DRENPA-3360 file (N, C-alpha, C; in nm, 2 decimals, always signed):
BEGIN
1 = MLTRENII = -2.90/+0.38/+3.00/-2.84/+0.27/+3.08/-2.79/+0.33/+3.22 ~ -2.81/+0.25/+3.32/-2.76/+0.29/+3.45/-2.61/+0.30/+3.46 ~ -2.56/+0.40/+3.53/-2.41/+0.42/+3.54/-2.37/+0.40/+3.69 ~ -2.24/+0.38/+3.71/-2.19/+0.36/+3.85/-2.22/+0.49/+3.93 ~ -2.22/+0.61/+3.86/-2.24/+0.73/+3.93/-2.39/+0.74/+3.98 ~ -2.48/+0.69/+3.90/-2.63/+0.69/+3.94/-2.64/+0.60/+4.06 ~ -2.58/+0.49/+4.06/-2.60/+0.39/+4.16/-2.54/+0.44/+4.29 ~ -2.42/+0.49/+4.29/-2.35/+0.54/+4.41/-2.43/+0.66/+4.47;
9 = RVLVEALE = -2.48/+0.75/+4.38/-2.55/+0.87/+4.43/-2.67/+0.83/+4.51 ~ -2.75/+0.73/+4.45/-2.87/+0.69/+4.52/-2.84/+0.62/+4.65 ~ -2.73/+0.54/+4.66/-2.69/+0.48/+4.78/-2.65/+0.58/+4.89 ~ -2.57/+0.68/+4.85/-2.53/+0.78/+4.94/-2.65/+0.86/+5.00 ~ -2.74/+0.89/+4.91/-2.86/+0.97/+4.96/-2.94/+0.88/+5.05 ~ -2.95/+0.75/+5.04/-3.03/+0.67/+5.12/-2.96/+0.64/+5.25 ~ -2.83/+0.62/+5.25/-2.76/+0.57/+5.37/-2.70/+0.68/+5.46 ~ -2.66/+0.79/+5.40/-2.59/+0.89/+5.49/-2.68/+0.94/+5.60;
17 = PLDYVHAF = -2.81/+0.96/+5.58/-2.90/+1.01/+5.69/-2.92/+0.91/+5.81 ~ -2.89/+0.78/+5.79/-2.92/+0.68/+5.89/-2.82/+0.69/+6.01 ~ -2.88/+0.70/+6.13/-2.80/+0.71/+6.25/-2.70/+0.59/+6.27 ~ -2.75/+0.47/+6.23/-2.67/+0.35/+6.26/-2.56/+0.33/+6.15 ~ -2.56/+0.41/+6.05/-2.46/+0.39/+5.94/-2.34/+0.49/+5.97 ~ -2.22/+0.44/+5.97/-2.10/+0.53/+6.01/-2.02/+0.57/+5.89 ~ -2.01/+0.49/+5.79/-1.92/+0.52/+5.68/-1.96/+0.44/+5.56 ~ -1.92/+0.50/+5.44/-1.95/+0.43/+5.32/-1.84/+0.47/+5.22;
25 = WEGGAAAF = -1.78/+0.37/+5.16/-1.67/+0.40/+5.07/-1.66/+0.29/+4.96 ~ -1.59/+0.33/+4.85/-1.56/+0.24/+4.74/-1.42/+0.19/+4.74 ~ -1.40/+0.06/+4.72/-1.27/+0.01/+4.71/-1.25/-0.05/+4.57 ~ -1.18/-0.16/+4.56/-1.16/-0.23/+4.43/-1.09/-0.15/+4.33 ~ -1.14/-0.14/+4.21/-1.08/-0.07/+4.10/-1.07/+0.08/+4.13 ~ -1.17/+0.13/+4.20/-1.17/+0.28/+4.23/-1.05/+0.31/+4.32 ~ -1.02/+0.22/+4.42/-0.92/+0.24/+4.51/-0.78/+0.24/+4.45 ~ -0.77/+0.16/+4.34/-0.64/+0.15/+4.27/-0.64/+0.24/+4.14;
33 = NRIDEWSD = -0.74/+0.32/+4.12/-0.75/+0.41/+4.01/-0.75/+0.33/+3.87 ~ -0.82/+0.22/+3.87/-0.82/+0.13/+3.75/-0.96/+0.11/+3.70 ~ -1.05/+0.20/+3.72/-1.19/+0.18/+3.67/-1.19/+0.19/+3.52 ~ -1.26/+0.09/+3.46/-1.28/+0.09/+3.31/-1.42/+0.04/+3.29 ~ -1.45/+0.02/+3.16/-1.59/-0.01/+3.13/-1.64/-0.15/+3.18 ~ -1.54/-0.23/+3.23/-1.58/-0.36/+3.28/-1.57/-0.37/+3.43 ~ -1.55/-0.26/+3.50/-1.53/-0.27/+3.64/-1.67/-0.28/+3.71 ~ -1.67/-0.36/+3.82/-1.79/-0.36/+3.90/-1.78/-0.25/+4.01;
41 = IDVYLVVD = -1.87/-0.25/+4.10/-1.87/-0.15/+4.21/-1.85/-0.22/+4.34 ~ -1.73/-0.20/+4.40/-1.70/-0.26/+4.53/-1.72/-0.16/+4.64 ~ -1.83/-0.17/+4.71/-1.86/-0.07/+4.81/-1.87/-0.14/+4.95 ~ -1.84/-0.06/+5.05/-1.82/-0.10/+5.19/-1.91/-0.01/+5.28 ~ -1.98/-0.07/+5.37/-2.07/+0.01/+5.46/-2.04/-0.04/+5.60 ~ -2.02/+0.06/+5.69/-2.00/+0.02/+5.83/-2.12/+0.06/+5.91 ~ -2.18/-0.03/+5.99/-2.30/-0.01/+6.06/-2.29/-0.06/+6.21 ~ -2.38/-0.02/+6.29/-2.39/-0.07/+6.43/-2.41/-0.22/+6.43;
49 = EKKVEEAF = -2.37/-0.29/+6.54/-2.37/-0.43/+6.55/-2.49/-0.50/+6.51 ~ -2.61/-0.46/+6.55/-2.73/-0.53/+6.52/-2.81/-0.48/+6.40 ~ -2.74/-0.40/+6.32/-2.81/-0.34/+6.21/-2.77/-0.40/+6.07 ~ -2.71/-0.51/+6.07/-2.66/-0.56/+5.94/-2.77/-0.59/+5.84 ~ -2.87/-0.67/+5.89/-2.98/-0.70/+5.80/-3.06/-0.58/+5.76 ~ -3.08/-0.49/+5.85/-3.15/-0.36/+5.82/-3.07/-0.29/+5.71 ~ -2.94/-0.29/+5.72/-2.86/-0.21/+5.62/-2.88/-0.28/+5.48 ~ -2.88/-0.41/+5.48/-2.90/-0.47/+5.35/-3.03/-0.44/+5.29;
57 = LEVEGALK = -3.14/-0.44/+5.37/-3.27/-0.40/+5.32/-3.27/-0.26/+5.28 ~ -3.20/-0.17/+5.35/-3.20/-0.03/+5.31/-3.13/-0.01/+5.17 ~ -3.02/-0.08/+5.15/-2.95/-0.08/+5.03/-3.04/-0.13/+4.91 ~ -3.11/-0.24/+4.94/-3.19/-0.30/+4.84/-3.31/-0.21/+4.80 ~ -3.36/-0.14/+4.90/-3.47/-0.04/+4.87/-3.42/+0.07/+4.78 ~ -3.30/+0.12/+4.81/-3.24/+0.23/+4.73/-3.22/+0.18/+4.59 ~ -3.16/+0.06/+4.57/-3.14/+0.01/+4.44/-3.27/-0.01/+4.36 ~ -3.37/-0.06/+4.43/-3.50/-0.08/+4.36/-3.56/+0.06/+4.32;
65 = SLASIKQK = -3.52/+0.17/+4.38/-3.57/+0.30/+4.34/-3.52/+0.34/+4.20 ~ -3.41/+0.27/+4.17/-3.34/+0.29/+4.04/-3.39/+0.19/+3.93 ~ -3.39/+0.07/+3.97/-3.43/-0.04/+3.88/-3.46/-0.17/+3.96 ~ -3.52/-0.26/+3.89/-3.54/-0.39/+3.95/-3.41/-0.46/+3.98 ~ -3.41/-0.54/+4.09/-3.29/-0.62/+4.11/-3.30/-0.75/+4.03 ~ -3.22/-0.76/+3.93/-3.23/-0.88/+3.84/-3.18/-1.00/+3.91 ~ -3.08/-0.99/+3.99/-3.02/-1.11/+4.06/-2.95/-1.06/+4.19 ~ -2.97/-1.14/+4.29/-2.89/-1.12/+4.41/-2.82/-1.25/+4.45;
73 = YDVKQTGW = -2.69/-1.24/+4.48/-2.62/-1.36/+4.53/-2.57/-1.32/+4.67 ~ -2.62/-1.40/+4.77/-2.60/-1.37/+4.91/-2.49/-1.46/+4.97 ~ -2.38/-1.39/+5.01/-2.27/-1.47/+5.07/-2.29/-1.49/+5.22 ~ -2.37/-1.41/+5.28/-2.39/-1.41/+5.43/-2.25/-1.38/+5.49 ~ -2.21/-1.46/+5.59/-2.09/-1.44/+5.66/-1.97/-1.47/+5.57 ~ -1.87/-1.38/+5.56/-1.75/-1.40/+5.48/-1.65/-1.47/+5.57 ~ -1.53/-1.48/+5.51/-1.42/-1.54/+5.59/-1.36/-1.44/+5.69 ~ -1.41/-1.31/+5.69/-1.36/-1.21/+5.79/-1.47/-1.19/+5.89;
81 = SGIFQAFY = -1.43/-1.19/+6.02/-1.52/-1.16/+6.13/-1.59/-1.03/+6.12 ~ -1.72/-1.03/+6.13/-1.80/-0.90/+6.13/-1.82/-0.84/+5.99 ~ -1.79/-0.92/+5.88/-1.81/-0.87/+5.75/-1.91/-0.96/+5.67 ~ -2.01/-0.90/+5.62/-2.12/-0.98/+5.55/-2.12/-0.92/+5.40 ~ -2.16/-1.01/+5.31/-2.15/-0.97/+5.17/-2.26/-1.02/+5.09 ~ -2.30/-0.93/+4.99/-2.40/-0.98/+4.88/-2.36/-0.91/+4.75 ~ -2.40/-0.97/+4.64/-2.38/-0.91/+4.51/-2.51/-0.89/+4.44 ~ -2.52/-0.78/+4.37/-2.65/-0.74/+4.30/-2.62/-0.71/+4.15;
89 = RLEGASEY = -2.72/-0.75/+4.07/-2.72/-0.72/+3.93/-2.86/-0.65/+3.90 ~ -2.85/-0.53/+3.84/-2.97/-0.45/+3.82/-3.02/-0.45/+3.67 ~ -3.15/-0.45/+3.66/-3.20/-0.43/+3.52/-3.16/-0.30/+3.47 ~ -3.12/-0.30/+3.34/-3.08/-0.17/+3.28/-2.94/-0.13/+3.30 ~ -2.86/-0.21/+3.37/-2.72/-0.18/+3.39/-2.63/-0.28/+3.31 ~ -2.51/-0.24/+3.28/-2.42/-0.33/+3.21/-2.41/-0.46/+3.29 ~ -2.39/-0.57/+3.22/-2.38/-0.70/+3.28/-2.25/-0.70/+3.37 ~ -2.16/-0.61/+3.35/-2.04/-0.61/+3.43/-2.05/-0.52/+3.55;
97 = LIIDLAVL = -2.15/-0.44/+3.55/-2.16/-0.34/+3.66/-2.24/-0.41/+3.78 ~ -2.18/-0.51/+3.83/-2.23/-0.58/+3.95/-2.19/-0.50/+4.07 ~ -2.29/-0.49/+4.17/-2.26/-0.42/+4.29/-2.22/-0.53/+4.40 ~ -2.09/-0.51/+4.44/-2.03/-0.60/+4.54/-2.04/-0.53/+4.67 ~ -2.13/-0.56/+4.76/-2.15/-0.49/+4.88/-2.11/-0.57/+5.00 ~ -2.02/-0.50/+5.08/-1.98/-0.56/+5.21/-2.03/-0.47/+5.32 ~ -2.10/-0.53/+5.41/-2.15/-0.46/+5.53/-2.07/-0.51/+5.65 ~ -2.00/-0.41/+5.71/-1.91/-0.44/+5.82/-1.97/-0.39/+5.95;
105 = TLSAPDKL = -1.96/-0.46/+6.06/-2.00/-0.41/+6.19/-1.89/-0.32/+6.24 ~ -1.93/-0.23/+6.33/-1.84/-0.13/+6.38/-1.72/-0.20/+6.45 ~ -1.75/-0.32/+6.51/-1.64/-0.39/+6.59/-1.56/-0.48/+6.50 ~ -1.59/-0.49/+6.37/-1.51/-0.58/+6.28/-1.36/-0.55/+6.30 ~ -1.28/-0.65/+6.33/-1.14/-0.62/+6.36/-1.06/-0.58/+6.24 ~ -1.10/-0.62/+6.12/-1.03/-0.58/+6.00/-1.13/-0.52/+5.90 ~ -1.11/-0.39/+5.87/-1.21/-0.32/+5.78/-1.15/-0.31/+5.64 ~ -1.04/-0.38/+5.61/-0.99/-0.39/+5.48/-0.96/-0.25/+5.42;
113 = LEPEIHGK = -0.89/-0.17/+5.50/-0.86/-0.03/+5.47/-0.71/+0.01/+5.46 ~ -0.62/-0.09/+5.49/-0.48/-0.05/+5.48/-0.45/-0.02/+5.33 ~ -0.41/+0.11/+5.31/-0.39/+0.15/+5.17/-0.28/+0.08/+5.10 ~ -0.18/+0.03/+5.17/-0.07/-0.05/+5.10/-0.13/-0.18/+5.04 ~ -0.23/-0.23/+5.11/-0.29/-0.36/+5.06/-0.41/-0.34/+4.98 ~ -0.50/-0.25/+5.02/-0.64/-0.24/+4.96/-0.65/-0.12/+4.87 ~ -0.55/-0.04/+4.86/-0.56/+0.08/+4.78/-0.61/+0.20/+4.86 ~ -0.63/+0.31/+4.80/-0.68/+0.43/+4.86/-0.83/+0.44/+4.85;
121 = AVFYFNKS = -0.90/+0.40/+4.96/-1.04/+0.40/+4.96/-1.10/+0.53/+4.92 ~ -1.21/+0.53/+4.84/-1.28/+0.65/+4.80/-1.40/+0.66/+4.90 ~ -1.39/+0.75/+5.00/-1.50/+0.77/+5.10/-1.60/+0.86/+5.04 ~ -1.73/+0.82/+5.05/-1.84/+0.90/+5.01/-1.90/+0.97/+5.13 ~ -1.88/+0.91/+5.25/-1.90/+0.98/+5.37/-1.84/+0.90/+5.49 ~ -1.80/+0.97/+5.59/-1.74/+0.91/+5.71/-1.77/+1.00/+5.82 ~ -1.86/+0.96/+5.91/-1.92/+1.05/+6.01/-1.83/+1.07/+6.13 ~ -1.73/+1.00/+6.15/-1.65/+1.02/+6.27/-1.51/+0.96/+6.25;
129 = DKIAPPPL = -1.42/+0.97/+6.35/-1.29/+0.92/+6.34/-1.28/+0.77/+6.38 ~ -1.39/+0.71/+6.39/-1.39/+0.57/+6.43/-1.35/+0.48/+6.31 ~ -1.37/+0.53/+6.19/-1.33/+0.46/+6.07/-1.22/+0.53/+6.00 ~ -1.10/+0.47/+6.00/-0.98/+0.53/+5.94/-0.89/+0.43/+5.89 ~ -0.82/+0.45/+5.78/-0.72/+0.35/+5.74/-0.61/+0.33/+5.84 ~ -0.59/+0.21/+5.89/-0.49/+0.18/+5.99/-0.35/+0.17/+5.94 ~ -0.25/+0.19/+6.02/-0.11/+0.17/+5.97/-0.09/+0.02/+5.94 ~ +0.00/-0.01/+5.85/+0.04/-0.14/+5.83/+0.15/-0.18/+5.92;
137 = YKRAFTIK = +0.13/-0.28/+6.01/+0.23/-0.32/+6.11/+0.32/-0.42/+6.04 ~ +0.44/-0.37/+5.99/+0.53/-0.44/+5.91/+0.58/-0.57/+5.97 ~ +0.61/-0.57/+6.10/+0.66/-0.69/+6.16/+0.56/-0.80/+6.16 ~ +0.44/-0.77/+6.20/+0.33/-0.87/+6.20/+0.30/-0.92/+6.06 ~ +0.31/-0.83/+5.96/+0.28/-0.87/+5.83/+0.39/-0.96/+5.78 ~ +0.52/-0.93/+5.81/+0.63/-1.01/+5.77/+0.62/-1.15/+5.83 ~ +0.58/-1.16/+5.95/+0.56/-1.29/+6.02/+0.46/-1.37/+5.94 ~ +0.36/-1.31/+5.89/+0.26/-1.38/+5.81/+0.32/-1.43/+5.68;
145 = LLEKLKKL = +0.41/-1.35/+5.62/+0.47/-1.39/+5.50/+0.56/-1.51/+5.52 ~ +0.64/-1.50/+5.63/+0.73/-1.62/+5.65/+0.65/-1.74/+5.68 ~ +0.54/-1.73/+5.75/+0.46/-1.85/+5.78/+0.40/-1.90/+5.65 ~ +0.36/-1.81/+5.56/+0.31/-1.85/+5.43/+0.41/-1.93/+5.35 ~ +0.54/-1.88/+5.35/+0.64/-1.95/+5.28/+0.66/-2.09/+5.33 ~ +0.66/-2.11/+5.46/+0.67/-2.24/+5.51/+0.56/-2.33/+5.47 ~ +0.44/-2.28/+5.47/+0.32/-2.36/+5.43/+0.33/-2.39/+5.28 ~ +0.38/-2.29/+5.20/+0.39/-2.32/+5.05/+0.48/-2.44/+5.03;
153 = QAKYDMFN = +0.60/-2.43/+5.09/+0.70/-2.54/+5.07/+0.64/-2.67/+5.12 ~ +0.58/-2.67/+5.23/+0.52/-2.80/+5.29/+0.41/-2.85/+5.20 ~ +0.33/-2.76/+5.15/+0.22/-2.80/+5.05/+0.28/-2.86/+4.93 ~ +0.38/-2.80/+4.87/+0.45/-2.84/+4.75/+0.51/-2.98/+4.78 ~ +0.58/-3.00/+4.89/+0.65/-3.12/+4.91/+0.55/-3.24/+4.93 ~ +0.44/-3.21/+5.00/+0.34/-3.31/+5.03/+0.25/-3.35/+4.91 ~ +0.21/-3.25/+4.83/+0.10/-3.28/+4.74/+0.14/-3.27/+4.59 ~ +0.25/-3.20/+4.56/+0.27/-3.17/+4.42/+0.28/-3.29/+4.33;
161 = NFVQKEIN = +0.33/-3.40/+4.38/+0.35/-3.52/+4.30/+0.22/-3.59/+4.27 ~ +0.11/-3.54/+4.32/-0.03/-3.59/+4.28/-0.05/-3.57/+4.13 ~ +0.01/-3.47/+4.08/+0.00/-3.44/+3.93/+0.06/-3.56/+3.85 ~ +0.19/-3.59/+3.89/+0.26/-3.69/+3.82/+0.19/-3.83/+3.84 ~ +0.14/-3.85/+3.96/+0.07/-3.97/+3.98/-0.05/-4.00/+3.88 ~ -0.13/-3.89/+3.86/-0.24/-3.90/+3.77/-0.20/-3.91/+3.62 ~ -0.08/-3.84/+3.59/-0.03/-3.86/+3.45/+0.01/-4.00/+3.43 ~ +0.08/-4.06/+3.53/+0.13/-4.20/+3.52/+0.01/-4.29/+3.50;
169 = RGNHLEAL = -0.10/-4.26/+3.56/-0.22/-4.35/+3.55/-0.30/-4.33/+3.42 ~ -0.26/-4.22/+3.35/-0.33/-4.19/+3.23/-0.46/-4.11/+3.25 ~ -0.48/-4.06/+3.38/-0.59/-3.98/+3.41/-0.56/-3.83/+3.39 ~ -0.56/-3.79/+3.26/-0.51/-3.66/+3.23/-0.60/-3.54/+3.27 ~ -0.73/-3.57/+3.27/-0.82/-3.46/+3.32/-0.79/-3.43/+3.47 ~ -0.78/-3.54/+3.55/-0.75/-3.51/+3.69/-0.61/-3.45/+3.71 ~ -0.52/-3.50/+3.63/-0.38/-3.44/+3.63/-0.38/-3.29/+3.60 ~ -0.46/-3.25/+3.50/-0.47/-3.11/+3.45/-0.53/-3.03/+3.56;
177 = FLYHRLTL = -0.64/-3.08/+3.62/-0.70/-3.00/+3.73/-0.60/-2.98/+3.85 ~ -0.53/-3.09/+3.89/-0.43/-3.07/+4.00/-0.31/-2.99/+3.96 ~ -0.27/-2.99/+3.83/-0.16/-2.91/+3.78/-0.20/-2.76/+3.80 ~ -0.32/-2.72/+3.76/-0.36/-2.58/+3.78/-0.38/-2.55/+3.92 ~ -0.44/-2.63/+4.00/-0.47/-2.60/+4.14/-0.35/-2.61/+4.23 ~ -0.27/-2.71/+4.22/-0.16/-2.73/+4.31/-0.03/-2.67/+4.26 ~ +0.01/-2.72/+4.14/+0.15/-2.68/+4.09/+0.15/-2.53/+4.05 ~ +0.06/-2.49/+3.96/+0.06/-2.35/+3.92/+0.01/-2.26/+4.03;
185 = GTLVEALR = -0.09/-2.30/+4.11/-0.14/-2.22/+4.22/-0.03/-2.19/+4.32 ~ +0.05/-2.29/+4.35/+0.16/-2.27/+4.45/+0.27/-2.18/+4.39 ~ +0.30/-2.20/+4.26/+0.39/-2.11/+4.20/+0.35/-1.97/+4.20 ~ +0.22/-1.94/+4.17/+0.17/-1.80/+4.17/+0.19/-1.74/+4.31 ~ +0.16/-1.82/+4.41/+0.17/-1.76/+4.55/+0.32/-1.73/+4.58 ~ +0.41/-1.81/+4.53/+0.55/-1.78/+4.55/+0.59/-1.66/+4.47 ~ +0.54/-1.65/+4.35/+0.57/-1.53/+4.27/+0.52/-1.40/+4.33 ~ +0.40/-1.41/+4.39/+0.35/-1.30/+4.47/+0.44/-1.25/+4.58;
193 = IRYSPLHY = +0.49/-1.35/+4.66/+0.58/-1.31/+4.77/+0.71/-1.25/+4.71 ~ +0.76/-1.31/+4.60/+0.88/-1.26/+4.54/+0.87/-1.12/+4.49 ~ +0.76/-1.09/+4.42/+0.75/-0.96/+4.34/+0.64/-0.86/+4.40 ~ +0.54/-0.91/+4.47/+0.43/-0.83/+4.51/+0.39/-0.88/+4.65 ~ +0.48/-0.87/+4.75/+0.45/-0.93/+4.88/+0.33/-0.87/+4.96 ~ +0.29/-0.75/+4.93/+0.18/-0.69/+5.00/+0.05/-0.76/+4.96 ~ +0.05/-0.82/+4.84/-0.07/-0.89/+4.80/-0.04/-1.04/+4.78 ~ +0.04/-1.09/+4.88/+0.08/-1.23/+4.88/-0.04/-1.33/+4.87;
201 = DFKMRYIH = -0.15/-1.29/+4.93/-0.27/-1.38/+4.93/-0.38/-1.35/+4.83 ~ -0.34/-1.27/+4.73/-0.44/-1.23/+4.63/-0.45/-1.32/+4.51 ~ -0.37/-1.43/+4.51/-0.37/-1.53/+4.41/-0.36/-1.46/+4.27 ~ -0.46/-1.48/+4.18/-0.45/-1.43/+4.05/-0.51/-1.28/+4.03 ~ -0.56/-1.23/+4.14/-0.63/-1.10/+4.13/-0.52/-0.99/+4.11 ~ -0.54/-0.91/+4.02/-0.45/-0.79/+3.98/-0.31/-0.84/+3.93 ~ -0.30/-0.97/+3.90/-0.17/-1.02/+3.87/-0.10/-0.95/+3.74 ~ -0.18/-0.91/+3.64/-0.13/-0.85/+3.53/-0.07/-0.71/+3.56;
209 = YELPSEVI = -0.12/-0.65/+3.67/-0.08/-0.51/+3.71/+0.04/-0.52/+3.80 ~ +0.06/-0.63/+3.87/+0.15/-0.63/+3.98/+0.28/-0.71/+3.97 ~ +0.27/-0.80/+3.87/+0.39/-0.88/+3.85/+0.47/-0.82/+3.73 ~ +0.60/-0.83/+3.72/+0.67/-0.78/+3.61/+0.62/-0.84/+3.48 ~ +0.63/-0.76/+3.37/+0.58/-0.81/+3.24/+0.65/-0.93/+3.19 ~ +0.78/-0.95/+3.22/+0.85/-1.06/+3.18/+0.81/-1.19/+3.25 ~ +0.76/-1.17/+3.38/+0.71/-1.28/+3.46/+0.57/-1.33/+3.40 ~ +0.49/-1.23/+3.37/+0.36/-1.26/+3.31/+0.38/-1.34/+3.18;
217 = KKLKPLYF = +0.47/-1.29/+3.10/+0.50/-1.35/+2.97/+0.54/-1.50/+2.98 ~ +0.62/-1.52/+3.09/+0.67/-1.66/+3.11/+0.56/-1.75/+3.17 ~ +0.47/-1.69/+3.26/+0.37/-1.76/+3.33/+0.25/-1.80/+3.23 ~ +0.22/-1.71/+3.15/+0.09/-1.73/+3.06/+0.10/-1.87/+2.99 ~ +0.20/-1.90/+2.91/+0.20/-2.03/+2.84/+0.19/-2.15/+2.93 ~ +0.23/-2.14/+3.05/+0.22/-2.26/+3.14/+0.08/-2.29/+3.17 ~ -0.01/-2.20/+3.16/-0.16/-2.22/+3.18/-0.23/-2.28/+3.07 ~ -0.18/-2.26/+2.95/-0.24/-2.31/+2.83/-0.18/-2.44/+2.78;
225 = VEDENSLQ = -0.24/-2.55/+2.82/-0.19/-2.69/+2.79/-0.26/-2.75/+2.67 ~ -0.18/-2.78/+2.57/-0.23/-2.83/+2.44/-0.27/-2.98/+2.45 ~ -0.19/-3.06/+2.51/-0.22/-3.21/+2.51/-0.15/-3.27/+2.62 ~ -0.15/-3.41/+2.62/-0.09/-3.48/+2.73/+0.06/-3.46/+2.74 ~ +0.13/-3.46/+2.63/+0.27/-3.44/+2.63/+0.31/-3.29/+2.67 ~ +0.23/-3.20/+2.63/+0.25/-3.06/+2.68/+0.23/-3.05/+2.83 ~ +0.13/-3.12/+2.88/+0.11/-3.12/+3.03/+0.23/-3.17/+3.10 ~ +0.29/-3.28/+3.06/+0.41/-3.33/+3.12/+0.53/-3.23/+3.12;
233 = EKYRKTNQ = +0.55/-3.17/+3.00/+0.66/-3.07/+2.99/+0.64/-2.95/+3.07 ~ +0.51/-2.90/+3.07/+0.49/-2.77/+3.14/+0.48/-2.80/+3.29 ~ +0.44/-2.91/+3.33/+0.45/-2.95/+3.48/+0.60/-2.95/+3.52 ~ +0.69/-3.00/+3.44/+0.83/-3.00/+3.47/+0.89/-2.86/+3.48 ~ +0.85/-2.78/+3.38/+0.90/-2.64/+3.38/+0.84/-2.56/+3.50 ~ +0.72/-2.58/+3.54/+0.66/-2.51/+3.65/+0.73/-2.55/+3.78 ~ +0.76/-2.68/+3.80/+0.83/-2.73/+3.92/+0.97/-2.67/+3.93 ~ +1.04/-2.66/+3.81/+1.17/-2.60/+3.81/+1.16/-2.45/+3.85;
241 = WFDEIMAE = +1.07/-2.38/+3.80/+1.05/-2.24/+3.83/+1.02/-2.22/+3.97 ~ +0.93/-2.30/+4.03/+0.90/-2.29/+4.17/+1.02/-2.30/+4.26 ~ +1.10/-2.40/+4.23/+1.22/-2.42/+4.31/+1.32/-2.30/+4.30 ~ +1.32/-2.24/+4.18/+1.41/-2.12/+4.15/+1.36/-2.00/+4.23 ~ +1.23/-1.98/+4.23/+1.17/-1.86/+4.29/+1.18/-1.88/+4.45 ~ +1.16/-1.99/+4.50/+1.17/-2.01/+4.64/+1.32/-1.99/+4.69 ~ +1.41/-2.03/+4.61/+1.55/-2.00/+4.64/+1.59/-1.86/+4.63 ~ +1.52/-1.78/+4.54/+1.55/-1.64/+4.53/+1.49/-1.55/+4.64;
249 = IDHKRLME = +1.39/-1.60/+4.71/+1.33/-1.52/+4.81/+1.42/-1.50/+4.93 ~ +1.45/-1.38/+4.96/+1.55/-1.35/+5.06/+1.47/-1.33/+5.20 ~ +1.48/-1.42/+5.28/+1.41/-1.42/+5.41/+1.45/-1.30/+5.50 ~ +1.58/-1.27/+5.49/+1.64/-1.16/+5.58/+1.58/-1.03/+5.52 ~ +1.58/-1.02/+5.39/+1.53/-0.89/+5.34/+1.38/-0.87/+5.37 ~ +1.30/-0.98/+5.37/+1.16/-0.96/+5.41/+1.15/-0.91/+5.55 ~ +1.25/-0.94/+5.64/+1.24/-0.89/+5.78/+1.28/-0.75/+5.80 ~ +1.34/-0.69/+5.70/+1.39/-0.55/+5.71/+1.28/-0.45/+5.72;
% end
């Protein structure tokens, strides 16, 4: 069976000699020292501006030298400027060993390298000082946090009662969808800011590692709704907890 080491070795051998390729590293579980048997491979490649498509083709050629590409999911342009993404599944590899490839242009303003946020990147090569983990600008980051808090409260005030509206109508499937998306989703974002502010926008990602165990213990049963009566009760508890968490967040402390 193919291993992550096989895959990374082949990619390094294919990409490092290319003049238009500047750096190649692994993030995700590797950057947080959390690799296990279910981890995928989150790799990042920095290339010259007009070489994005060529880089993808080079990666695919290298992968095909190992095994057939069983599936490709092409994201194209991501939500970040200058970052393009595709996912690959190989024949003969574990179904969990998906290759999550991000190709970044040299001019991409955010290279997702701040160690406080993205972990300690594992560089396989870095040809110059053009690619380096930048400092975290705390003031700018804190301003984002405070803006997020305002948006969370506004979102909650405007839309949260949509859940109760659908409960009142007897539309419990719609109510359940909105409860997870709006009420619980907003609560999780508030909990992130309260306990793990550097990952305030990570939603459920890494939540078991980064929120206190007692918070996870309290949060988990709110997601598992047994019936209509349970939905109404858990909706009430979630609303109460959201109000408590928002009151606990110390805005002055965030600015320190």
